[in-house]
TIVO-2410 file (N, C-alpha, C; in nm, 3 decimals):
# residues 56
REC num residu      c1      c2      c3 atome chaine
REC   1      X   0.676   2.910  -2.320     N      A
REC   1      X   0.795   2.808  -2.364    CA      A
REC   1      X   0.914   2.752  -2.242     C      A
REC   2      X   0.888   2.823  -2.115     N      A
REC   2      X   0.921   2.742  -2.010    CA      A
REC   2      X   0.844   2.628  -1.880     C      A
REC   3      X   0.681   2.698  -1.928     N      A
REC   3      X   0.674   2.665  -1.839    CA      A
REC   3      X   0.624   2.518  -1.900     C      A
REC   4      X   0.571   2.545  -2.032     N      A
REC   4      X   0.633   2.390  -2.124    CA      A
REC   4      X   0.769   2.277  -2.051     C      A
REC   5      X   0.896   2.359  -2.022     N      A
REC   5      X   0.986   2.290  -2.037    CA      A
REC   5      X   0.930   2.242  -1.888     C      A
REC   6      X   0.935   2.368  -1.765     N      A
REC   6      X   0.911   2.300  -1.648    CA      A
REC   6      X   0.798   2.145  -1.619     C      A
REC   7      X   0.684   2.169  -1.774     N      A
REC   7      X   0.601   2.065  -1.688    CA      A
REC   7      X   0.651   1.966  -1.750     C      A
REC   8      X   0.711   1.936  -1.807     N      A
REC   8      X   0.837   1.822  -1.909    CA      A
REC   8      X   0.910   1.808  -1.829     C      A
REC   9      X   0.980   1.872  -1.710     N      A
REC   9      X   1.062   1.789  -1.640    CA      A
REC   9      X   0.996   1.756  -1.531     C      A
REC  10      X   0.900   1.856  -1.458     N      A
REC  10      X   0.799   1.773  -1.398    CA      A
REC  10      X   0.716   1.600  -1.374     C      A
REC  11      X   0.670   1.570  -1.565     N      A
REC  11      X   0.712   1.472  -1.623    CA      A
REC  11      X   0.790   1.404  -1.549     C      A
REC  12      X   0.937   1.400  -1.595     N      A
REC  12      X   1.040   1.349  -1.624    CA      A
REC  12      X   1.060   1.262  -1.474     C      A
REC  13      X   1.063   1.408  -1.357     N      A
REC  13      X   1.077   1.308  -1.280    CA      A
REC  13      X   0.951   1.193  -1.209     C      A
REC  14      X   0.835   1.271  -1.213     N      A
REC  14      X   0.699   1.148  -1.231    CA      A
REC  14      X   0.742   1.035  -1.248     C      A
REC  15      X   0.809   1.027  -1.402     N      A
REC  15      X   0.853   0.861  -1.463    CA      A
REC  15      X   0.895   0.801  -1.382     C      A
REC  16      X   1.007   0.909  -1.366     N      A
REC  16      X   1.172   0.847  -1.280    CA      A
REC  16      X   1.151   0.746  -1.150     C      A
REC  17      X   1.005   0.787  -1.093     N      A
REC  17      X   1.018   0.795  -0.913    CA      A
REC  17      X   0.894   0.648  -0.996     C      A
REC  18      X   0.804   0.641  -1.043     N      A
REC  18      X   0.729   0.574  -1.098    CA      A
REC  18      X   0.793   0.464  -1.104     C      A
REC  19      X   1.002   0.461  -1.223     N      A
REC  19      X   1.057   0.385  -1.206    CA      A
REC  19      X   1.099   0.291  -1.106     C      A
REC  20      X   1.112   0.335  -1.054     N      A
REC  20      X   1.184   0.308  -0.924    CA      A
REC  20      X   1.089   0.251  -0.811     C      A
REC  21      X   0.907   0.297  -0.802     N      A
REC  21      X   0.863   0.192  -0.728    CA      A
REC  21      X   0.843   0.037  -0.838     C      A
REC  22      X   0.777   0.051  -0.965     N      A
REC  22      X   0.857  -0.070  -1.006    CA      A
REC  22      X   0.929  -0.155  -0.989     C      A
REC  23      X   1.047  -0.081  -0.973     N      A
REC  23      X   1.181  -0.212  -0.949    CA      A
REC  23      X   1.196  -0.215  -0.863     C      A
REC  24      X   1.085  -0.227  -0.783     N      A
REC  24      X   1.058  -0.275  -0.621    CA      A
REC  24      X   1.003  -0.381  -0.586     C      A
REC  25      X   1.019  -0.518  -0.542     N      A
REC  25      X   0.927  -0.673  -0.500    CA      A
REC  25      X   0.807  -0.628  -0.442     C      A
REC  26      X   0.734  -0.672  -0.487     N      A
REC  26      X   0.628  -0.672  -0.406    CA      A
REC  26      X   0.617  -0.710  -0.275     C      A
REC  27      X   0.535  -0.666  -0.162     N      A
REC  27      X   0.540  -0.648  -0.007    CA      A
REC  27      X   0.491  -0.735   0.026     C      A
REC  28      X   0.492  -0.881   0.122     N      A
REC  28      X   0.409  -0.938   0.219    CA      A
REC  28      X   0.452  -0.962   0.326     C      A
REC  29      X   0.318  -0.896   0.391     N      A
REC  29      X   0.329  -0.895   0.497    CA      A
REC  29      X   0.343  -1.032   0.579     C      A
REC  30      X   0.381  -1.078   0.665     N      A
REC  30      X   0.449  -1.254   0.742    CA      A
REC  30      X   0.335  -1.261   0.876     C      A
REC  31      X   0.416  -1.366   0.855     N      A
REC  31      X   0.225  -1.459   0.859    CA      A
REC  31      X   0.224  -1.351   1.062     C      A
REC  32      X   0.330  -1.388   1.146     N      A
REC  32      X   0.325  -1.313   1.276    CA      A
REC  32      X   0.314  -1.144   1.290     C      A
REC  33      X   0.320  -1.099   1.143     N      A
REC  33      X   0.229  -0.941   1.164    CA      A
REC  33      X   0.061  -0.987   1.154     C      A
REC  34      X  -0.026  -1.089   1.054     N      A
REC  34      X  -0.124  -1.106   1.048    CA      A
REC  34      X  -0.169  -1.142   1.140     C      A
REC  35      X  -0.136  -1.192   1.208     N      A
REC  35      X  -0.190  -1.298   1.288    CA      A
REC  35      X  -0.187  -1.165   1.401     C      A
REC  36      X  -0.141  -1.076   1.398     N      A
REC  36      X  -0.152  -0.960   1.516    CA      A
REC  36      X  -0.243  -0.901   1.480     C      A
REC  37      X  -0.261  -0.885   1.389     N      A
REC  37      X  -0.375  -0.721   1.306    CA      A
REC  37      X  -0.482  -0.858   1.340     C      A
REC  38      X  -0.484  -0.917   1.285     N      A
REC  38      X  -0.625  -0.994   1.335    CA      A
REC  38      X  -0.647  -1.059   1.472     C      A
REC  39      X  -0.573  -1.051   1.600     N      A
REC  39      X  -0.619  -1.057   1.691    CA      A
REC  39      X  -0.682  -0.928   1.748     C      A
REC  40      X  -0.612  -0.810   1.694     N      A
REC  40      X  -0.656  -0.677   1.718    CA      A
REC  40      X  -0.791  -0.626   1.655     C      A
REC  41      X  -0.793  -0.680   1.525     N      A
REC  41      X  -0.967  -0.680   1.524    CA      A
REC  41      X  -1.089  -0.770   1.555     C      A
REC  42      X  -1.094  -0.892   1.590     N      A
REC  42      X  -1.136  -1.008   1.597    CA      A
REC  42      X  -1.133  -0.920   1.758     C      A
REC  43      X  -1.065  -0.880   1.933     N      A
REC  43      X  -1.070  -0.873   2.007    CA      A
REC  43      X  -1.200  -0.717   1.996     C      A
REC  44      X  -1.155  -0.585   1.881     N      A
REC  44      X  -1.260  -0.554   1.873    CA      A
REC  44      X  -1.337  -0.539   1.811     C      A
REC  45      X  -1.412  -0.705   1.771     N      A
REC  45      X  -1.541  -0.732   1.775    CA      A
REC  45      X  -1.530  -0.705   1.586     C      A
REC  46      X  -1.481  -0.660   1.517     N      A
REC  46      X  -1.431  -0.595   1.350    CA      A
REC  46      X  -1.408  -0.779   1.298     C      A
REC  47      X  -1.353  -0.849   1.303     N      A
REC  47      X  -1.323  -0.968   1.276    CA      A
REC  47      X  -1.349  -1.111   1.297     C      A
REC  48      X  -1.490  -1.168   1.271     N      A
REC  48      X  -1.456  -1.296   1.304    CA      A
REC  48      X  -1.412  -1.458   1.346     C      A
REC  49      X  -1.318  -1.409   1.206     N      A
REC  49      X  -1.176  -1.522   1.183    CA      A
REC  49      X  -1.236  -1.618   1.052     C      A
REC  50      X  -1.400  -1.600   1.009     N      A
REC  50      X  -1.436  -1.641   0.897    CA      A
REC  50      X  -1.414  -1.518   0.794     C      A
REC  51      X  -1.354  -1.494   0.738     N      A
REC  51      X  -1.341  -1.468   0.634    CA      A
REC  51      X  -1.308  -1.255   0.695     C      A
REC  52      X  -1.349  -1.223   0.735     N      A
REC  52      X  -1.357  -1.137   0.737    CA      A
REC  52      X  -1.435  -1.063   0.799     C      A
REC  53      X  -1.575  -1.119   0.835     N      A
REC  53      X  -1.739  -1.075   0.837    CA      A
REC  53      X  -1.708  -0.959   1.000     C      A
REC  54      X  -1.790  -0.884   0.973     N      A
REC  54      X  -1.771  -0.804   0.991    CA      A
REC  54      X  -1.912  -0.845   1.171     C      A
REC  55      X  -1.864  -0.807   1.264     N      A
REC  55      X  -1.921  -0.852   1.407    CA      A
REC  55      X  -2.041  -0.757   1.487     C      A
REC  56      X  -1.938  -0.660   1.366     N      A
REC  56      X  -2.112  -0.515   1.462    CA      A
REC  56      X  -2.175  -0.533   1.367     C      A
***
């Protein structure tokens, strides 16, 4: 019985954590961050600026 109670407590903790994550708004990266990431990918040859097609 103690094992069942322990597992139930774990389930409640997971449920609480999931509720906390659902309560936060969606994150959207700023345009400057997106531009910086694209510049790095472009300079490394991984992004051509047209929908992310690989250059390699």
